[in-house]
C-alpha distance (Angstrom), angle and dihedral (degrees) to the residues before:
residue distance angle dihedral
X1 . . .
X2 3.75 . .
X3 3.75 114.6 .
X4 3.79 129.4 -169.9
X5 3.77 113.6 -94.1
X6 3.76 96.0 -111.7
X7 3.79 114.1 -144.1
X8 3.80 94.4 3.6
X9 3.80 113.1 136.7
X10 3.78 113.9 -152.0
X11 3.79 95.1 -170.9
X12 3.76 118.4 51.7
X13 3.77 127.9 -9.1
X14 3.81 123.8 -141.7
X15 3.81 88.0 -97.9
X16 3.80 92.0 52.3
X17 3.79 91.4 48.0
X18 3.78 89.3 51.5
X19 3.78 91.4 53.6
X20 3.80 90.8 48.2
X21 3.81 91.3 51.3
X22 3.80 90.6 49.1
X23 3.80 90.9 52.2
X24 3.79 91.2 47.7
X25 3.80 91.5 48.6
X26 3.80 90.8 50.4
X27 3.79 91.7 49.1
X28 3.78 89.4 49.2
X29 3.79 91.3 51.4
X30 3.80 90.6 50.1
X31 3.80 91.3 50.7
X32 3.80 90.9 49.6
X33 3.80 90.9 49.9
X34 3.79 91.2 50.9
X35 3.82 90.9 48.0
X36 3.82 91.2 50.8
X37 3.80 89.8 50.4
X38 3.79 91.1 48.5
X39 3.80 91.1 50.4
X40 3.80 90.3 49.4
X41 3.80 90.1 50.1
X42 3.79 95.0 53.1
X43 3.76 108.3 120.3
X44 3.81 92.7 15.9
X45 3.79 119.9 112.9
X46 3.80 118.2 -119.1
X47 3.80 113.1 -129.4
X48 3.82 123.6 -154.7
X49 3.81 112.3 -154.4
X50 3.81 101.9 154.8
X51 3.80 101.6 98.5
X52 3.80 94.0 141.9
X53 3.80 87.4 64.5
X54 3.79 90.2 49.8
X55 3.79 134.6 -29.3
X56 3.81 121.7 -129.2
X57 3.81 107.8 -99.7
X58 3.78 114.3 -97.1
X59 3.83 119.2 -122.9
X60 3.80 89.8 -120.4
X61 3.80 89.8 56.4
X62 3.80 93.1 49.8
X63 3.81 91.5 48.8
X64 3.81 90.9 50.8
X65 3.79 89.5 46.7
X66 3.79 92.3 56.9
X67 3.80 91.9 47.7
X68 3.79 93.3 51.1
X69 3.80 93.7 41.8
X70 3.80 89.4 58.7
X71 3.82 89.9 65.7
X72 3.78 114.4 88.4
X73 3.78 101.0 -168.6
X74 3.79 127.5 103.7
X75 3.84 109.3 -123.9
X76 3.81 89.0 -131.8
X77 3.81 94.1 56.5
X78 3.79 118.6 100.5
X79 3.81 98.5 -145.4
X80 3.79 123.9 94.2
X81 3.81 96.2 -90.0
X82 3.79 89.8 50.6
X83 3.80 92.4 47.5
X84 3.81 91.3 52.4
X85 3.79 90.7 51.3
X86 3.80 90.2 46.1
X87 3.80 91.8 51.8
X88 3.79 90.8 52.6
X89 3.80 91.0 48.4
X90 3.80 93.4 50.3
X91 3.81 91.5 46.8
X92 3.80 88.1 55.4
X93 3.81 90.8 48.9
X94 3.80 92.5 49.3
X95 3.80 93.0 47.9
X96 3.79 93.5 47.4
X97 3.80 93.6 47.8
X98 3.81 90.8 48.7
X99 3.81 92.4 50.6
X100 3.80 91.8 56.0
X101 3.84 96.8 35.3
X102 3.78 93.1 -114.5
X103 3.79 134.7 138.5
X104 3.80 113.8 -88.5
X105 3.81 91.4 -145.8
X106 3.79 90.3 53.7
X107 3.79 99.0 47.3
X108 3.80 107.1 107.4
X109 3.79 119.4 -167.1
X110 3.82 115.8 -138.2
X111 3.80 139.7 166.5
X112 3.80 93.9 -93.2
X113 3.77 148.1 -58.4
X114 3.79 97.2 -48.5
X115 3.80 94.2 53.8
X116 3.80 91.9 44.6
X117 3.79 91.3 52.6
X118 3.80 94.6 45.6
X119 3.81 93.2 45.2
X120 3.80 91.5 54.3
X121 3.79 95.6 41.9
X122 3.79 93.8 46.4
X123 3.79 90.2 55.7
X124 3.79 101.6 36.6
X125 3.80 96.4 43.5
X126 3.81 93.8 61.4
X127 3.78 105.8 120.9
X128 3.79 92.2 -5.3
X129 3.76 136.1 107.3
X130 3.80 111.5 -115.9
X131 3.82 123.1 -132.3
X132 3.81 117.8 -171.6
X133 3.80 130.7 -175.1
X134 3.80 114.7 -113.2
X135 3.81 92.6 -124.3
X136 3.80 98.1 48.5
X137 3.79 124.3 133.6
X138 3.80 114.8 -95.3
X139 3.81 90.6 -108.4
X140 3.81 86.5 69.4
X141 3.80 101.8 24.9
X142 3.80 94.8 54.8
X143 3.79 96.9 41.8
X144 3.79 90.6 100.7
X145 3.77 135.7 9.5
X146 3.80 88.0 -149.9
X147 3.79 100.3 62.0
X148 3.79 123.1 116.9
X149 3.80 112.6 -118.7
X150 3.80 117.0 -131.8
X151 3.83 114.0 -147.8
X152 3.78 125.9 -128.7
X153 3.79 130.5 -142.3
X154 3.84 119.4 -105.1
X155 3.81 90.7 -93.8
X156 3.82 91.2 54.2
X157 3.81 103.7 -104.6
X158 3.80 117.2 129.9
X159 3.81 111.2 -94.3
X160 3.81 100.8 -114.8
X161 3.79 93.9 -169.3
X162 3.81 90.7 55.4
X163 3.80 89.7 46.1
X164 3.79 90.8 54.2
X165 3.81 91.2 48.1
X166 3.80 93.4 47.7
X167 3.79 93.3 51.1
X168 3.80 90.9 46.5
X169 3.80 92.4 58.3
X170 3.82 117.1 90.3
X171 3.79 117.4 -106.7
X172 3.82 110.9 -108.0
X173 3.79 113.6 -103.0
X174 3.77 115.1 -103.3
X175 3.79 93.0 29.4
X176 3.80 113.8 157.8
X177 3.76 127.5 -148.1
X178 3.83 108.2 -94.2
X179 3.78 90.5 -132.8
X180 3.79 89.9 65.9
X181 3.79 90.4 65.6
X182 3.79 102.6 49.8
X183 3.79 102.8 26.9
X184 3.77 106.0 42.0
X185 3.80 91.0 147.1
X186 3.79 87.4 66.1
X187 3.79 92.5 55.6
X188 3.80 88.6 61.5
X189 3.79 90.7 51.4
X190 3.79 88.4 49.1
X191 3.79 91.2 52.1
X192 3.80 90.4 48.4
X193 3.79 96.2 50.1
X194 3.76 103.9 30.3
X195 3.81 106.9 27.7
X196 3.78 137.3 75.2
X197 3.82 116.8 -105.4
X198 3.80 93.4 -148.6
X199 3.78 122.2 115.0
X200 3.78 99.5 -136.2
X201 3.76 110.7 -0.8
X202 3.77 138.8 37.0
X203 3.79 116.6 -101.4
X204 3.77 126.6 -146.2
X205 3.77 124.4 -140.2
X206 3.80 89.5 -94.3
X207 3.80 91.7 76.7
X208 3.80 96.2 34.6
X209 3.83 117.4 89.5
X210 3.81 93.2 -120.8
X211 3.78 116.5 148.7
X212 3.79 100.2 178.1
X213 3.80 110.7 87.3
X214 3.82 95.0 -151.2
X215 3.78 91.2 52.7
X216 3.82 89.4 45.6
X217 3.80 91.5 53.7
X218 3.78 90.8 47.0
X219 3.78 92.6 52.9
X220 3.80 91.3 46.5
X221 3.78 90.9 51.3
X222 3.78 92.2 47.8
X223 3.80 90.6 50.6
X224 3.81 92.7 49.1
X225 3.78 91.4 50.9
X226 3.78 90.9 49.7
X227 3.79 90.2 -127.6
X228 3.79 96.1 127.6
X229 3.77 109.1 96.6
X230 3.79 118.0 -137.9
X231 3.79 113.7 -119.1
X232 3.81 134.6 168.2
X233 3.77 115.5 -76.3
X234 3.77 113.3 -76.8
X235 3.80 98.9 -179.7
X236 3.76 137.1 -131.4
X237 3.81 93.6 -53.0
X238 3.80 93.0 71.1
X239 3.80 91.3 44.0
X240 3.78 89.6 54.0
X241 3.83 90.7 46.5
X242 3.80 90.9 55.3
X243 3.80 90.6 48.8
X244 3.80 93.0 48.6
X245 3.81 92.4 46.7
X246 3.79 91.4 54.1
X247 3.79 92.7 44.5
X248 3.80 92.0 50.1
X249 3.79 89.9 60.8
X250 3.80 91.9 54.1
X251 3.79 91.5 48.8
X252 3.80 88.9 53.3
X253 3.79 91.6 54.1
X254 3.80 98.1 -102.2
X255 3.77 130.0 126.7
X256 3.76 118.0 -105.5
X257 3.81 110.6 -95.4
X258 3.76 123.9 -130.6
X259 3.80 104.9 -101.0
X260 3.74 98.3 -139.6
X261 3.77 119.9 106.0
X262 3.83 103.6 -66.3
X263 3.80 90.7 -131.6
X264 3.79 98.0 43.6
X265 3.80 89.7 124.6
X266 3.81 88.9 56.4
X267 3.79 92.4 44.6
X268 3.80 89.8 49.2
X269 3.80 89.7 52.4
X270 3.80 88.7 48.4
X271 3.79 92.5 51.0
X272 3.79 91.2 48.7
X273 3.78 87.7 54.6
X274 3.81 91.0 52.1
X275 3.78 110.6 -136.1
X276 3.79 95.2 -16.4
X277 3.81 102.6 96.4
X278 3.81 106.7 136.0
X279 3.80 140.5 -178.7
X280 3.81 122.8 -164.9
X281 3.82 120.3 -162.0
X282 3.80 118.2 -164.1
X283 3.79 134.3 161.4
X284 3.79 119.1 -124.9
X285 3.81 93.0 -142.4
X286 3.79 127.1 9.7
X287 3.78 117.2 -114.1
X288 3.83 94.8 -142.4
X289 3.81 104.7 37.6
X290 3.80 102.3 19.6
X291 3.83 89.7 -129.7
X292 3.82 110.8 161.3
X293 3.80 121.4 -139.3
X294 3.85 121.5 -143.8
X295 3.79 94.9 -114.9
X296 3.81 97.2 178.4
X297 3.81 91.7 55.0
X298 3.81 91.6 44.4
X299 3.82 89.5 51.4
X300 3.80 90.8 50.7
X301 3.81 91.2 53.7
X302 3.80 92.2 45.4
X303 3.78 95.1 51.0
X304 3.80 91.4 45.2
X305 3.80 86.1 63.9
X306 3.81 95.3 41.4
X307 3.81 90.7 -107.2
X308 3.79 127.2 141.8
X309 3.80 121.9 -129.0
X310 3.80 126.0 -143.5
X311 3.80 115.8 -172.0
X312 3.79 126.1 -155.8
X313 3.81 101.2 -149.9
X314 3.80 96.3 166.2
X315 3.82 95.0 120.6
X316 3.80 95.8 34.5
X317 3.81 99.2 51.8
X318 3.79 111.4 99.3
X319 3.81 92.7 10.0
X320 3.80 99.7 71.2
X321 3.78 137.8 17.4
X322 3.81 111.2 -82.9
X323 3.79 125.9 -173.6
X324 3.79 106.6 -177.2
X325 3.80 93.9 -174.1
X326 3.81 92.5 56.1
X327 3.80 97.0 37.8
X328 3.79 94.8 79.5
X329 3.80 91.7 -131.4
X330 3.80 118.6 139.9
X331 3.80 93.9 -148.5
X332 3.80 136.9 3.6
X333 3.81 135.1 -164.9
X334 3.82 126.2 -149.5
X335 3.81 135.1 173.7
X336 3.79 133.2 -144.0
X337 3.80 103.7 -140.8
X338 3.81 93.0 52.1
X339 3.82 91.2 66.2
X340 3.79 100.9 39.4
X341 3.79 102.1 -77.1
X342 3.78 129.4 109.9
X343 3.78 129.7 -70.4
X344 3.79 116.8 -103.1
X345 3.81 100.0 46.5
X346 3.78 132.4 95.2
X347 3.78 142.8 145.3
X348 3.78 140.2 -136.0
X349 3.80 118.5 -151.0
X350 3.80 119.3 -156.0
X351 3.78 128.9 -163.4
X352 3.84 107.8 -106.8
X353 3.79 94.6 -142.2
X354 3.79 89.8 59.2
X355 3.79 103.9 34.2
X356 3.78 118.6 52.9
X357 3.78 120.8 -159.3
X358 3.80 90.1 -124.3
X359 3.80 91.3 52.9
X360 3.83 107.3 67.2
X361 3.78 127.2 -165.3
X362 3.77 117.2 -98.0
X363 3.83 96.8 -96.6
X364 3.78 119.1 -127.8
X365 3.81 83.7 -140.6
X366 3.78 119.8 10.8
X367 3.80 98.5 -156.2
X368 3.78 112.9 154.6
X369 3.79 95.5 -19.3
X370 3.80 97.1 -101.1
X371 3.82 121.1 164.3
X372 3.82 89.3 40.3
X373 3.78 90.4 -56.5
X374 3.78 92.7 -55.8
X375 3.81 100.0 102.9
X376 3.79 121.7 19.7
X377 3.79 126.2 -149.3
X378 3.79 136.8 69.8
X379 3.82 107.3 -66.4
X380 3.81 117.4 -115.1
X381 3.80 92.3 -117.9
X382 3.84 99.9 -176.4
X383 3.81 92.7 47.7
X384 3.81 93.3 45.7
X385 3.80 94.0 48.5
X386 3.81 88.8 48.4
X387 3.83 87.7 49.2
X388 3.80 92.5 59.8
X389 3.80 91.9 44.5
X390 3.81 91.9 51.0
X391 3.81 91.9 48.9
X392 3.80 90.6 50.6
X393 3.80 91.1 50.5
X394 3.81 93.1 46.2
X395 3.78 96.7 49.1
X396 3.80 95.5 41.8
X397 3.83 90.2 59.7
X398 3.80 97.8 37.0
X399 3.81 96.1 119.5
X400 3.78 93.2 51.8
X401 3.81 90.0 44.0
X402 3.81 92.0 54.7
X403 3.80 94.8 47.5
X404 3.80 94.7 46.7
X405 3.79 99.3 43.0
X406 3.80 97.2 40.0
X407 3.81 90.5 58.8
X408 3.80 92.3 48.0
X409 3.80 93.7 45.1
X410 3.80 92.5 49.7
X411 3.81 91.8 50.2
X412 3.79 90.7 48.2
X413 3.80 92.8 50.0
X414 3.80 93.7 46.8
X415 3.80 90.0 54.5
X416 3.81 92.7 45.7
X417 3.81 92.6 50.0
X418 3.80 90.1 48.6
X419 3.80 88.0 53.3
X420 3.81 90.6 54.0
X421 3.81 105.7 -89.6
X422 3.79 130.4 130.0
X423 3.81 122.6 -137.2
X424 3.80 111.8 -135.5
X425 3.80 113.9 -136.0
X426 3.79 93.2 7.0
X427 3.82 92.1 145.5
X428 3.81 93.3 55.9
X429 3.77 131.4 77.6
X430 3.80 105.1 -92.3
X431 3.77 143.2 178.8
X432 3.79 107.8 -84.7
X433 3.80 92.9 -126.2
X434 3.82 102.3 51.0
X435 3.81 131.8 87.0
X436 3.80 127.2 170.0
X437 3.81 106.0 -159.3
X438 3.81 116.7 -163.5
X439 3.81 116.9 -162.2
X440 3.80 110.9 -172.9
X441 3.79 115.8 -131.8
X442 3.80 97.4 18.9
X443 3.78 122.7 86.3
X444 3.75 120.1 -126.2
X445 3.80 88.7 -120.3
X446 3.81 91.6 57.3
X447 3.79 92.0 48.6
X448 3.79 91.7 45.5
X449 3.81 93.0 53.4
X450 3.78 93.0 44.2
X451 3.80 92.8 52.0
X452 3.79 91.5 43.4
X453 3.80 89.6 56.6
X454 3.79 87.2 50.9
X455 3.79 91.0 54.8
X456 3.81 97.6 -103.1
X457 3.81 119.3 129.4
X458 3.81 112.9 -152.1
X459 3.80 132.4 132.1
X460 3.78 139.7 -125.2
X461 3.81 93.1 -132.2
X462 3.79 136.3 -53.3
X463 3.81 116.3 11.0
X464 3.81 94.3 -139.6
X465 3.80 101.5 83.9
X466 3.81 102.1 94.6
X467 3.78 91.8 -104.3
X468 3.80 94.0 -52.0
X469 3.79 120.9 138.8
X470 3.80 112.7 -153.0
X471 3.78 139.0 155.6
X472 3.80 110.9 -66.8
X473 3.80 113.4 -107.7
X474 3.81 86.5 -161.1
X475 3.80 93.4 61.0
X476 3.79 91.3 40.9
X477 3.80 89.0 56.4
X478 3.81 88.5 50.7
X479 3.82 90.8 55.0
X480 3.81 102.2 -104.2
X481 3.81 93.3 133.5
X482 3.85 113.3 -173.7
X483 3.81 90.2 0.3
X484 3.81 88.2 67.6
X485 3.80 85.2 87.2
X486 3.81 93.7 51.6
X487 3.80 101.1 71.2
X488 3.76 138.0 102.7
X489 3.79 126.1 -165.8
X490 3.78 119.1 -132.6
X491 3.80 112.4 -168.8
X492 3.78 119.0 177.7
X493 3.82 117.7 -138.6
X494 3.78 121.9 -130.9
X495 3.82 91.8 -104.6
X496 3.82 98.8 44.3
X497 3.79 116.5 143.1
X498 3.79 127.9 -139.4
X499 3.80 89.1 -121.2
X500 3.80 91.5 57.3
X501 3.79 92.1 54.3
X502 3.81 88.9 48.7
X503 3.81 89.5 53.5
X504 3.80 90.6 50.8
X505 3.81 91.8 50.5
X506 3.80 91.7 50.5
X507 3.79 94.0 48.5
X508 3.80 94.8 41.7
X509 3.80 91.0 53.3
X510 3.80 89.8 47.3
X511 3.80 90.7 51.1
X512 3.81 92.2 51.1
X513 3.81 91.6 48.5
X514 3.79 90.2 51.5
X515 3.80 90.5 50.5
X516 3.79 90.6 50.0
X517 3.79 90.5 53.0
X518 3.78 89.0 53.7
X519 3.79 95.7 -115.1
X520 3.77 131.8 123.3
X521 3.74 127.6 -123.7
X522 3.77 91.5 -128.2
X523 3.79 90.0 60.9
X524 3.78 91.9 40.3
X525 3.79 92.6 54.4
X526 3.78 93.3 47.2
């Protein structure tokens, strides 16, 4: 006979209840600590000094945003509303390209710096050995586990002698393109669009069910040139996908692209050089230290060794003069919100002599064939128009920006050094708004929290780590060892006031004094 289990509790044992109470008590303590900090901060001004994470939006960008947001049309639509939106989009593209001395036809709008970097690297790394600076942003550094790391000098600038030596060395036999490791889904797209579906022999367009004449001619031309790689049979589905992809471009008002690999001219150059195809990826200015790399000299070394150069200019754009055409770079990435625009917009510039308008990038996602088939998806018109407006505002006031921020940065660093800090990369040419302050014996996380409770917004490094605070790979590459985890980054926004820097200096010195006394800011504020 089954009897009820007297006294048995199906939900929650005493041990479980104890754990729940402990969690609740901890949460309560955290809330009380936050409330005490908030009470202590009443009447104190909050200071934002984390511009390298994101700049405050410029008034010009917000005005442009409102203008563009008032338009309903999709830039890809052919009716009047769509044409008006398209005109505004192309004006933004033309203005942005002009500001950075780039080709309008080879200015690709993206969602930001990360996408711009990955789009360029995915295309340019095909068949090439990848070389990456040791202090690069994670968007570049983590693109491939098979890249060769290029060292930097103690002050953070890329070691040009080591770069020259690395590019002089032969590429190991059997080396695979780094893109094949991290972006295998793209290789399938490549096979679909640029390869023959036959089992044993290449087919021409005469025995492919292709209705579009431009696509048919493209496939014929690719077959005649022998550029279409033989792969195992994929079936009619892939054939239909290629046809639909080409047709979607026509429906969007774009010319049919040539369906050979979009970087066949690069791959040809790589094959002529044997196994020595190379791609170098370097940032123009470092996001943590502000250290500026000599891009023109790096480009000269790269091209001497038949290597391509991609430049991550996300932190540099809007903060220093940039002439893409004269830099020698083959491609360059920039981002809107790092120069006073909105988040969610970026651009990739391509060198006209290498990238023809009729030869689009292999898109990371094809979508509706926007950006001349090089980047699918409806463009974020308001953000992109605001992007161009912010860039115009930033570059038109660059001289004033440099004078104002250099004086404030120098005063800030002098006070920090007097308090016991080191300035990483101080001997190098740097962005005028960026300081990496290293305080031996105190982790960056501890300093960050202490300053946050004092109403000062700074960071402990890059702002792209999901809230995690870890040892800086940038400072490790510069030789700081254990102290690589003892830094904070102070980056002055374009609209920073002298009084705000004075507040930071006062509170930073107070924090250091509290540390030296052996106390904690949490206790001090309570």
